[in-house]
N, C-alpha and C positions, 0 to 999 in steps of 0.2 A: 502481513508482509507482502509487498508488491511482487507481482509476477506478470507474465504475458498471458493473455487469453484471446482466443479467436472465436468469432461469432459469424453466423451466416447473414446477419442483418445488423444494421447500425444500432448502437446503444446510446442511451442518454448518459451524460457524465456521472450523475448520481441517481440511484434508484433506492428508495427506502420502502421496506415492507415491514409493517408492524403487526404482531400477533401476540396476544396474551401478555402484554407488557414487555415483550422482547422486540428489539429493532434489528433487522437484517439490512445492512447497508452495502450496496454494490457500487464500486467506483470504477469507471472506465474512462481513461484519459489518453491523449496522444494517439489518436486514431491513425492507423496505417491501413490503406486499402490494397488488397492484392488479389491475384488470381492463381488458382491452383488447378492442375490438370490431374485427372484420374483415369486409369485405363477403363475402357468401356467394352461391352460385348461386340460392338460394331467396329468399323474401321477408324472412327474418329474418337479421340479421348473426350471425356466430359470435362468442361471447364466450369469452375465455380468461383464466385467472388467471395472473399472473406474480409472481415474487418478485425484487425488486431489492435489490442489496447494494452496499456499499462493498467493492471487490474488489482483490486484489493476487495476483500469481503470483511466486513466488521459485524460482529454480533455481540449484543449486550443489552442490558435493561434500558428500555426507552428513556427512563428518567435520568440515567447516568451518562448516556452518550451525547456528545455535543452535535446533535443532528443538524441544527440550523447552521452552525459553523462549517460542518462537513459539506453541506449543500452550497454554501457561499465560497468556500475555499477547498475544494476537493484535492487539489495538488498537495496540500499540507498533510493529507491523510493517506497517501499511497503506501506508507510504511507503518501506519498506525494499527495497533491491535489493542482491543479492550482488555484490561485486567483490573480486577477489583482491588482498590487500594486499601491496604491495612494501615490505619493511622499510626499504629505502634511501630510499624516497619519503616516509616518515613525517616526516622532518625538514623537507622542503619543505612538506608539508601544514601542519605546526604553524606554520611561519614565515608561510605565507599566512593562516592563521586569526588569528594574532596581529596581522598587518597589517590585516585586515578588522575585528578588534575595536577597534583604535586608530582606524580611520576611523569606526566606529559611535559610539565615545565622543566623538569630535570633533563629529559631527553632533548627538548628543544634547545636548552642551554648548551648541552654537549655538542649538538650539531652546529650551532652558531659559533661556538668557541673553536671547533675543529676547522672551520673555514677561515679563521683569522690567521 
């Protein structure tokens, strides 16, 4: 799930670390550079530059993560989280999505008809 993250140095858009068959993917997009002041022991406050990003961490088996697509299209993966897919559960998920779609269609029709 995307969040904001601050760093003291610039980050690359995608960093992948692989270990023992597991990939750790770090996504940093939409850099904003800023300065923050902190109280100091002397008379002058300490100023530090920071780099803030829209950030996501993805962790999963290297063989199951779309690593090359993440590297090519990181913006698509800011809200992505890996979850192992249970093939038996796909039918339930499709059914639930179809029900949600029908509810959304009904709500949409109500809104459109109420404006007429």
